[in-house]
C-alpha positions in Angstrom: 71.3 141.1 75.6 74.4 139.4 74.0 77.4 141.4 73.1 78.0 141.9 69.3 81.6 140.5 69.3 82.3 141.2 65.7 81.1 144.8 65.9 83.3 145.3 69.0 86.3 143.8 67.3 86.0 146.6 64.7 86.7 149.1 67.4 90.2 147.7 68.1 92.7 148.7 65.3 95.4 146.4 66.5 93.3 143.3 65.9 93.6 143.9 62.2 97.4 143.2 62.5 99.1 140.0 61.4 101.9 138.6 63.6 104.3 136.1 62.0 102.0 135.7 59.0 98.8 135.0 61.1 95.9 137.2 62.3 96.7 138.4 65.8 95.0 136.5 68.6 95.6 138.5 71.7 95.2 136.6 75.0 97.4 138.7 77.3 94.7 141.0 78.6 95.4 140.3 82.3 98.8 142.0 81.7 97.4 144.9 79.6 94.4 145.3 77.3 94.3 146.6 73.8 92.7 150.0 73.3 89.5 150.7 71.3 89.6 153.5 68.7 87.4 155.7 71.0 90.1 155.7 73.7 92.9 156.3 71.1 90.9 159.2 69.6 90.3 160.8 73.0 94.0 160.8 73.6 94.9 162.2 70.2 92.0 164.8 70.2 93.1 166.1 73.6 96.7 166.8 72.4 95.5 168.3 69.1 92.7 170.4 70.6 92.8 171.0 74.3 96.4 170.5 75.6 97.2 172.8 78.5 98.1 172.5 82.2 95.2 172.1 84.7 94.0 174.0 87.7 96.2 177.1 87.5 95.4 178.8 84.2 92.6 181.2 83.4 93.0 181.0 79.6 90.6 178.9 77.5 92.7 175.9 76.9 93.6 175.5 80.6 89.9 175.8 81.6 89.0 173.2 79.0 91.8 170.9 80.1 90.8 171.2 83.7 87.1 170.5 83.0 88.0 167.4 81.0 90.4 166.1 83.6 87.9 166.5 86.4 85.1 165.1 84.3 87.1 161.9 83.9 87.5 161.7 87.6 83.8 162.0 88.0 83.3 159.2 85.4 85.5 156.9 87.4 83.7 157.8 90.7 80.4 156.8 89.1 81.8 153.7 87.6 82.8 152.3 91.0 80.0 154.1 92.9 82.4 156.1 95.1 80.7 158.5 97.4 82.3 161.6 95.8 84.9 162.7 93.2 87.3 163.7 95.9 87.6 160.1 97.0 89.2 159.2 93.6 93.0 159.8 93.4 94.9 159.6 90.2 98.1 157.6 90.4 100.4 155.9 87.9 99.0 152.4 88.4 97.8 149.8 90.9 101.3 149.4 92.4 101.6 153.1 93.1 98.1 153.2 94.6 99.1 150.5 97.1 102.4 152.1 97.8 100.7 155.4 98.5 98.6 153.7 101.3 101.6 151.8 102.7 103.8 154.9 102.8 101.2 157.4 104.2 98.5 155.5 106.2 100.8 152.6 107.0 103.7 154.6 108.4 101.4 156.8 110.4 99.5 153.9 112.0 101.8 150.9 112.4 104.1 150.1 115.3 106.0 147.1 116.7 103.6 144.3 117.6 101.0 145.3 115.1 100.3 143.1 112.0 99.2 143.3 108.4 97.2 140.5 106.9 97.2 139.7 103.2 96.8 136.5 101.2 99.1 133.9 99.7 97.8 134.6 96.2 98.9 138.2 95.9 100.6 140.0 93.1 104.0 141.3 94.0 102.4 144.8 94.2 100.4 143.7 97.2 103.3 141.9 98.9 106.4 143.9 98.6 105.1 147.3 99.9 103.8 145.6 103.0 107.1 143.6 103.5 109.0 146.9 103.4 106.5 148.6 105.7 106.9 145.8 108.3 110.7 146.0 108.1 110.4 149.8 108.7 107.9 149.7 111.6 108.5 146.4 113.4 105.0 145.1 112.5 104.3 141.5 111.3 103.1 140.4 107.9 100.7 137.5 107.9 99.4 135.5 104.9 96.0 133.8 104.6 96.8 130.4 103.0 95.3 129.1 99.8 93.8 125.6 99.8 94.4 122.9 97.3 91.1 123.9 95.6 92.5 127.4 94.9 90.3 129.2 97.4 91.4 131.2 100.5 91.1 129.2 103.8 88.7 131.6 105.4 88.6 129.6 108.6 92.4 130.3 109.0 91.8 134.0 108.2 89.5 134.3 111.2 92.5 133.5 113.5 95.0 135.6 111.6 93.0 138.8 111.8 93.1 139.8 115.5 93.1 142.8 117.7 96.6 143.7 116.6 95.7 143.8 112.9 95.8 147.3 111.5 95.1 146.6 107.8 93.9 143.7 105.7 95.1 143.9 102.0 93.6 141.4 99.6 93.3 140.8 95.9 89.7 140.8 94.6 90.3 138.6 91.5 93.6 136.6 91.3 95.6 137.2 88.2 96.9 133.6 88.4 94.2 131.4 89.8 91.2 133.4 88.5 89.6 133.1 92.0 87.1 135.8 93.0 87.8 136.3 96.7 85.2 137.1 99.3 86.4 140.6 100.0 83.2 141.7 101.7 83.7 138.9 104.2 87.3 139.9 104.7 86.2 143.5 105.2 83.7 142.4 107.9 86.5 140.5 109.7 88.7 143.6 109.5 85.9 145.8 110.8 85.4 143.5 113.7 88.9 144.3 115.1 89.0 147.9 114.0 91.3 147.3 111.0 91.0 149.0 107.6 90.5 147.1 104.3 92.4 147.6 101.0 91.3 145.8 97.9 93.5 145.2 94.9 90.9 145.4 92.1 93.2 145.5 89.1 91.7 142.2 87.8 88.1 142.8 88.8 87.2 146.4 87.9 87.6 145.7 84.2 85.5 142.5 84.3 82.5 142.9 86.6 80.4 145.7 88.2 82.2 147.1 91.2 80.5 149.1 94.0 83.0 150.3 96.6 80.2 151.3 99.0 78.6 147.8 98.7 82.1 146.2 99.3 82.5 148.6 102.2 86.2 148.7 101.7 88.4 151.6 102.9 90.8 151.6 99.9 90.5 150.1 96.4 93.2 150.2 93.7 93.2 149.5 90.0 94.9 150.5 86.7 93.5 152.0 83.5 95.6 149.9 81.1 93.8 146.7 82.2 90.4 148.2 81.4 91.0 149.4 77.8 92.6 152.7 78.9 96.1 154.0 78.5 99.2 152.9 80.4 100.8 155.1 83.1 97.6 156.0 85.0 95.8 154.3 87.8 93.3 155.0 90.6 93.2 154.8 94.3 89.8 155.1 95.9 89.9 156.0 99.5 87.3 156.6 102.1 87.3 160.4 102.4 87.7 160.6 106.1 90.8 158.3 105.9 92.3 160.3 103.1 91.8 163.5 105.0 93.8 162.1 108.0 96.7 160.8 105.9 99.9 162.8 105.2 100.8 163.5 101.5 102.7 160.9 99.5 104.7 163.3 97.3 105.4 167.0 97.7 105.5 169.9 95.2 103.2 171.8 93.0 99.4 171.6 93.1 99.3 169.6 96.3 99.8 172.7 98.4 97.4 175.5 99.2 100.0 177.9 100.7 103.8 177.9 100.8 106.2 180.2 102.8 109.9 179.9 103.3 109.3 178.2 106.6 106.4 175.7 105.9 103.5 174.7 103.7 99.8 173.9 104.0 98.3 171.0 102.0 95.6 171.3 99.4 92.2 169.8 99.7 91.3 166.3 98.5 92.0 164.9 96.0 94.8 167.3 95.1 96.7 166.6 98.3 97.9 163.3 96.7 98.5 164.6 93.2 101.7 166.5 93.3 103.0 168.2 90.1 101.5 168.3 86.7 99.3 165.2 86.5 98.8 162.7 83.6 96.1 164.9 82.1 95.7 163.3 78.7 95.7 159.7 80.0 93.1 160.7 82.6 90.9 162.0 79.8 91.4 158.8 77.8 90.6 156.8 81.0 87.3 158.6 81.0 86.7 157.4 77.4 87.5 153.8 78.5 84.9 154.1 81.3 82.4 155.4 78.7 83.1 152.5 76.4 82.8 149.8 79.2 79.6 151.5 80.5 78.0 151.6 77.1 78.7 147.8 76.7 77.4 147.2 80.2 79.5 145.6 82.9 76.8 142.9 83.6 76.8 141.9 79.9 80.6 141.8 79.9 80.7 139.6 83.0 78.1 137.2 81.5 80.0 137.0 78.2 83.3 136.3 80.0 81.6 133.5 82.1 80.5 131.8 78.8 84.0 132.2 77.3 85.6 130.9 80.4 83.3 127.9 80.6 84.2 127.0 77.0 87.9 127.5 77.5 88.0 125.3 80.6 86.0 122.6 78.9 88.3 122.5 75.9 91.5 122.8 77.9 90.4 119.9 80.1 90.6 117.7 77.0 94.4 118.2 76.8 95.9 115.5 79.0 99.3 117.2 79.3 97.9 120.4 80.7 97.1 121.2 84.4 94.8 124.1 85.1 95.6 126.2 88.2 92.7 127.2 90.4 89.0 126.3 90.3 87.5 124.8 87.2 83.9 126.1 88.0 83.4 129.1 85.6 80.8 130.6 87.9 83.3 130.8 90.7 86.2 132.4 88.9 87.3 135.2 86.6 88.3 134.8 82.9 92.0 134.5 83.4 93.2 130.9 83.1 96.8 129.8 84.1 98.1 126.4 83.3 101.2 124.3 83.3 102.3 121.7 80.7 103.8 118.4 81.7 106.9 118.7 79.5 107.1 122.1 77.8 108.7 125.1 79.3 106.4 128.1 79.5 108.7 130.2 77.3 108.9 127.5 74.7 105.2 127.2 74.6 104.7 131.0 74.5 107.2 131.3 71.6 105.5 128.5 69.7 102.2 130.1 70.0 103.6 133.5 69.0 104.8 131.9 65.8 101.1 131.3 65.1 100.1 134.9 66.0 98.8 134.0 69.5 99.9 136.2 72.3 99.8 134.7 75.8 101.6 135.5 79.1 104.3 133.2 80.4 106.4 132.9 83.6 105.5 133.6 87.2 102.8 136.3 86.5 104.4 138.6 89.1 103.3 136.2 91.8 106.4 134.1 92.5 105.4 132.8 96.0 102.1 131.6 94.6 103.7 130.1 91.6 106.2 128.1 93.6 103.4 126.8 95.9 101.0 126.0 93.0 103.4 124.4 90.6 106.5 123.4 92.5 108.7 125.5 90.3 
């Protein structure tokens, strides 16, 4: 069944805006999505009707708040088919989710001579934490190269992932090239040498059905604000037995079960990784975003995006001064399309389009190494 685009547009108040005298055309969704009224209302209603701290109170508002907070966690668990709610950790964003794994699992498991394998198309969030970890542990950071066609060179990956590899960390859908990477194949390579697998799913969870059990990954990270939810909240899925073995990331309230003047004992999952008062309202609103996407149907969303991408690629190919980065086959890529212009600077083009009410992302897309390689900047 096709999506009713005009009906969906009515759910987004900001799309009624005019920018520089023109109706807003918002094409910056890879950076952050706009929010439907259902998500905005969930946020407002929580603060107006239910606001209280979670887990520790016995009064009505605290119980309501706790129930709503944990229900949102369960909605996310079902959305990505995680095995249990305890495997879903609330974080601030994808970056924090990856940092959590690097600081906790990474420091506990890496030593000199080991290696981490990632790809040459990563967002800075999936490069810098591993760079810092290798500098702290003496491990090596390896990059699976990207071919001229925009795809990972998987034959090279087979040689890079060896018996000293401890973790493979790869983006599922590139925010620059639009490529959908074969993360299940990378997971199988990691498994073959006893390594764990982390998937950066910031650009895939909002656009296609995701099943962490089918992907068989050990960790998966994403952000709510890229999937119609609020900013400032993200998710780390972790295989429960791995999360159990990892030390806490932050220390303080709620992540403890007992404290004395001499020591402390950590709380059960998922609270061991959620120190202090959490982002309650935004978690509730994230649950509303999951409801909205679920009601639309992720299969229908993916099909609609493939049609849009095919149309956009076809029309952009008609512009002789534009070079599209990444594959041009819409069935083999996501909906994000990056391009370079022969003569115009990206910021000049972005400013010109903004004068017509069109919002696009310009610059290096938080992937400088890939940008340098792909464009010769």
